[in-house]
Structure formats: C-alpha cells, structure tokens
N, C-alpha and C positions, 0 to 999 in steps of 0.2 A: 474390247468391250464384248460382252455376251450377246446373245440374240435379244434385241430389245423388243421383239414382238412377244416374248415370254415374260411373265411377271416374276419378280424375285420370289424365292421360297418363303412361305408363311404369310404372304400378302392376303389381307381380308378379301372376301368376295365382293364387298361393296364399300364405298367410303362411309365414314362415320358422320362427316359434316361437309358442307359446301359453302364457299364464298360466292354470293350471287350479286352481281352488279345490275341492279334493277333498271338503271337508266344511264344514258350518256349525258343527259342534260344536267347542268349545274348553274346555280344563280351566282356563283363566284368564278373567278379565273385566277387561281393561285399560281404563284411564281415557281412552285416546285412540284406541282401535281404530277405524280408518276403516271397517272392514267390519261393524261391529256392527249397523247398520240392517238389513243383508241376512240376517244369521245367524238372526234371530228369526222370519223370515217364510217361509223356503223349506225344502224337504225335500232331503236328499241324494239324488243319483242312486245307484241300486244298482250293484254291481260290474259286472253284465252290460252296462249302458248305458255305463259308462266303458270297458269293453273294446271295445265297438262303436265308440266314439269314437276310441280308439287305433288301431284298424284303418283308420278313415277317414283319420286324420292320416297314417298310414304310406303310404297310397295317394297322398295329396296331396304327399308328399315333405317334410313338416314335419321339421325338423332336431332341435329340442329343445323341452322343455316345462319350465316352472317350477311346482312343486307347492306349494300353500299351503292355507290354510283360512280360518277356523277354525284348528285345529291339526292338521296332517296325521297326527301320531302317535296321535291318538285313534281313527283308523280301524283296526280289527283286521285288515282285509284290505289294509293299505297295501302290504306287500311283494308281494302277489299282483298289485296294480295296477302296481307298479313293474316286475314281470316282464312284464306286458302291454305296457308302454311299450317295454321292451327288445326284446321279440319283434317289434315293429313298427319296429325299426331307428332309434329315437330315443335321444338323450341327455336327461338330466334334471338339475334342481337342486331343492333343497328350501329353503323358508323355514319356520322353526320357532321356538317360544319356548324350546326346549331342555330344558324341565323333565321330559320323558318319555323322554329319551335315557339308556339304561342299558347295562350290559355286554351284556345280551341283544340290545339294539338293534345294537350293534357286530357281534355274531356273525351276525345276520341279514343284514347288508350283505355278509358274506363269501361268501354263497351265490351260485352262478351268476355272472352278469356284472353284478350290482347295483353292486358297487364300481367296476368298469371303466367303466361308462357314467355314473357320477356326476360332474357338473361341480363342484358345490359344495353345501354345506349352510350356510345363513346362520342364525345364532342371534342373538336380540335381547337385548342387554344395555343397561340404562339407568341404570346407576350403578356406582360402585366398591365399594359395600357394600349390604347389605340395607336399611339405613336410608334410602338414596336410591332404589335400584332399586324397592323395594316401595311407594314412595309413588305411583307410576303404574301398578303392577301389584299383584296380590293378595299378602297376607302370605306369607312363606316361599318366594316364587318365586325370589329371587335365588340362594340356595344351590343349588337344583336346577338352575337354568339354568347357573350357573358350573360345576357338576359335569359336566353334559352337554357343555358346551364343552371342558372339560379332557379328558374321555374321547375326544372326537373328535380333539382336537389330539394327544394322546399316541398315538392309533392311526394317526396320519398321514393323516387324512382332509383333503380340500380344504375347510377350514372358513373361514367368514367371519363377521364380526360387524357388525350394524347398530345404531347408537345413535340413538335418536330423542330429539332435544333438546327438553326441555320445562322448565316452571317448577321442577320438582323437582330437576333435574340440571344446570341451567345453571351453577351454581357449582362443580360437581363434575367438570367436563370434564377438567382436568388429571389428576385422580386416575384417571378412567376410562382415559385414554390410557396412564397409567403401568401400570395393571392389565393392559390388553389387550396392549400392546406389550412392556413390560419383564417383567411377571410371567408371564402366559400364554404370551408369545412369538410372538404373531401377527405376520405381516409387515405388517399394517396393519388398518384398519377403515374403514367407511363411516358417514356421518351423514345424517340428514334432520331434520325437525322435526314436532311434533305440530300438526295443523290442525283447524280448526273444522268437523269432520265426524264421522260415526259417534258413538261414545260421548263424544267431546269436546264434542258439542253440550250434554251435561248437565254436564260437568265443566270446560268451557272456561276459566272464570275461574281455575281452579287448575292447569290443564295447559298451555294455549296461552300462548306467550311474549308479553309486552308488547313494544312497539316498543323500549323501552330494553334489555330483556333480549335481544332479537334482535341489537341492535347489540353488546351485550356478548359474545354467543355468536360473532358474526362475528369479532370481534377475538381472542377466546380461541382459537377453532379455527384461525384464520390463523397465529397465533403458534405454536401446537402443531404445525401442519403444517410450519412451518420448523424447529422443533426436531427433529422426527422425519423430516426429509428427504423430505417429500411422501407419507408413508405414511398419511395420512387423506384419504379421498375423499368426494365428494358430487356428485350430479346435481341435488339439490334441497336446500332448507333454508339455514341461515345460512352455511355454508362455501361453498356454490355461489353464493349471492348476493354474498358478499364478493369472490369471484374475478371475478364479472360486473361489479360496481361498479368494482373496480380497473381492469378492462379499459376501461371507459367513461372513467374519469379519465385513463388513459394516452392514449387516443385523443383526448380533448378537448385535452390538453396538447400534442398533436402537430398540432392544428388540423384534425382530421378532424370530419366532421359525421355520420358513421355507420360501421357495420361491414357489410361484404358479407354478404348473406343475412339481414339483420335489417330491422326497420322494419315488420314485419307480425305477425300473431298466428301465429307460426311455431314456437313453442317445442316443440310436441309432434311428435316424429319417430317415435314408437313405432307409431302407427296405420298406418304404411307397411310395417311388417315383421311385426307381430304383432297378435293380439286375445286376448280373455280369455273363459273360460267359468266361470260361477258354479257352485256346488255342486248346483243343481237342474237344470243344463243350459242356463240362459239364456246367450245369446251377447251379449257387450258389447264395445265397443272397448277397454276397460281396466277393471281392478278399481276404479279411482277414478271411473269413470263408469258405475255400475251401473244408472242410470235410462235410459240410451240403449240401449234393447233392440233388438238386431239380429235376433233370432229365438230359437228353442229347438232344441237339438240333437235330432235324430230327427224333427223336423217341418220344418226348413228345411235347405237345402243349405249347408254351410260355404263351398264354393267360390263359390256365388252370393252369399251375404250378405257375404262378404269383399270382393267387387267392387261389389255393387249396393245394399247397404243404406244408406238415407239417414242412419241413425244414425252410422255410421262415416265416411261420405263428408263429412258436415257438419264433422266434426273435421278431416278432411284439408284441406278447402277453406278452413279458417280462415286458412291461410297466404297466401291471396290477399287478405285484408282488411288494408289499410294501417292502422297504428295511428293515423295522423293523421286517419282517417275517423271515429274514435271521439270523441265529445264530450269525454271526459276527457283525450284525448291530442292534440286537434287543434292546440294551440298549444304543444306540448312540444318544446323544442329538443333533447331527448335521444331522441326517438322513433326516429331512425335507428340507434340503438344497441340497441334493445329488441326482445324477442321476445314480449312480452305475458304470459308466465307460463303455468303449467299449467292446461289446460282443466278438469281435474278440480277443482282448487282453486276456479276461478271458478264452476263449477256448484254446488259445495257451499256456497259463501258467498252467491252471488247468484241461483242458480236459472237462470242463463243461460250459454250457451256462448261467445258472441262479445263478451265483455267482457275487459278486462285484469285481472290479479291485482295489487292494490296491494302485495302482499308483495315483488314483484320490481321495483317501480317506483323508479327512481333518484331521481325528483323527491320522492317520499314519503320515501325514505331521507334525502335532504338537508334535509328539513323545509320544502321549498318548496310542499308540498301536503299536505293531511290525508288519512289513510287512511279514506275514506268510501265508502259504497255507491254504485254507479252512479246517475246521475240518471235521472229518468223519461224524459228524452229518450234517453239511452243504452240504457235497457232497451227502449224501443220500437224503436230501431234494431237492437238485437240480435235481437228477435223477428222483425223484417222480414227479417233476414239468415239466418234459419234457426236462431237460437240456442236454440230450444226443441224442435228436431226430435226426434221420438220415434216409433219404429215399434212399434206395439202387437203383442202376441203373437197 
C-alpha cells in the first residue's frame, strides 16, 4: 500500500456531494437495517451544528447532499435544516421509510424553495402487501409507507422506490413490480439486497438470502426487467450481480480474458466524489463503513480529512491491489473481469477492507468455489496492506 496520508493523483480538492445521516432516531425497527449498530450508541447533532456544517459545505462548493437517518422525518426541525441546505446553494435528496409522510408534509415542501431544490425522495417498499412487507419491518408499516408513496406520486414529487430483496419477499418480486409500476404508476424502481450487517446480524438466518435464493432473485429480476423494458435498476444486489455475470459470460464467449478497468479491488468509486457524516458528526468514507473514522465535524477540517485521512485513502487505494495478489483469487481465471465487490460488505462480513466479497464472485456463483471466509493467509495479507486502517477520534 502507498502512503495513505497522501491522496491519489487527480483527486478533487473537495467532495461533490455528501450523505448526511441527520438522526439516529427511527420510528421503525427493521430486521435488516445496516445502520442499526450506530443508531444505538451516538447522539444527534443539534440544529446549530448542522447549520454550521451546511455553511462549510457551501463554502467548499459541495453541490448536493442526501439526507437519511434513522428516519429523517422524526426530526421536528427537518424543514428548518432543509432551508439551511438551500440557503447554502445546495440541492438535496431524501431517503425515508415513507410512514411519516402526510398531507401536512406535502404542504411543508411547498414553502420557499424546498420543492425546487429537491432532487428526489426515495421510499422503501419491501413487498406487494402488508403480509410480505411487514415481515422485515414492524407490523402495520406497509399501509403507511404505501400511503406516503401515493401522496408523493399524486402531488407530482420526484419520488423513487428502493426494494431490498430478502428472504421474505424473494417470491413476491413480480407482485412488487406490478404494484409499483402498473398500480402506483412509477417510471421504475431500484433494488439491492439485505446483507449480514446491522440488525441483520441478529436476524440474518431469516432475512439474508441463501445462495439458492440469490440465484432465484437474479433470474426473476432479470426477467422482470425485460418485461418492463429496463425500468428496474440496481448498483448492488441480485440484479446488479446478474448483469455483471452476464457480462463475464459474454466476454468469455468472445475469447476475452478481462474487461478494461477490472482485475483489482476497484468496485468502489464513491470515495472519489463524496463522503458521509453520521448523526453525531462523525466523518466516514461511507455510511456502510462507519468504523473507518476520518474525524469529527467541528474538530477536524473537512477539506483536510477529504484528502489526507488514512481511513478514506485506504479505500481509494484498494484499486491498486490486483485481485490475483489475494490468496482467494490468485489462480482465478475470471479475475480480469472482477472488481472485488463492495468494501462495506467485506468489512461487515470479515472485518477487513482488502479482501474480496464472495457475493459478487463469479467462481462462487458457478459453484466452482464455496462461499467461505478469507483464509488466515489472506487476513494477514489484508492487515499488512492497510485493511484495518482506522483513524481514532
């Protein structure tokens, strides 16, 4: 590994966007919430600190922020915070479970430039009915979430939906697609999958897909995407994996040995354009890497940690690590097609950064290798390469 206190060549002076977790409070307790571990231990920043952050972001030229939680609509001062974002010339998006959106919420967005500067509101829907959706979320959450979604759609908001594929809804995906696209009338929706992190550590056997279920979800979503003319999207999860594996199969059939830009641990591009701030002010590379602490807002300069923090630079420099240098991939004929998978998933499953994620391994998918934890040799190599880098507060 290079000196992780030095940024990679060509890195921008400041991030273009940030993911901001405005609160650790949530009115639900979902069975796969990846953020659950953090919500129990940290305190929310008061409004004054958030407004100070917005001012600093405005001075740095940050273009947009994504607001999440917890559940953002549990903050009584949410719209005052949104006004602070707007006052500092930024656009914003919102991630929500949808259950607290009411007619009054719609009216609040009509004030000032709140609606004008809003890029999107993403609502989580995990089933076509309460019987399915509420298996991974608290009882009676489906009806409230769907009502919130319909209110936004009818009012003409830029609304999106994320479906997290899990054991409860893997057989319900055709019905979910029918509900969202044909009934609600959305232009499309996105998908990912529940992973072994956060609250899923406790409920994993009932939430996280088995290998057989993941293959089923890949086939189902691929077929649904054909039916709905590409209106289902994914950057992670079964649909993304299906597209990736199909790309590998096509390239192999054409006699290729790799894909340009692949062959290293290069899957994460987000750390080159954005970072995240947790609800207590902790600065991290990504919400899915909450243990890689870069600093704390108000105590550390955002501009400095963006370029100099070992925690985020260790993630950036992963792309210099050839997959075939990893013991698990050294003899893999598909290494030239692979990007190694999400570093957040690797950290959550194995406690190391510089290891591959078996969920996106084509060899595991083909049944040529078992989905097993990294060997002691690989963990030792990951540690030597900065895989456990952490900057303390």
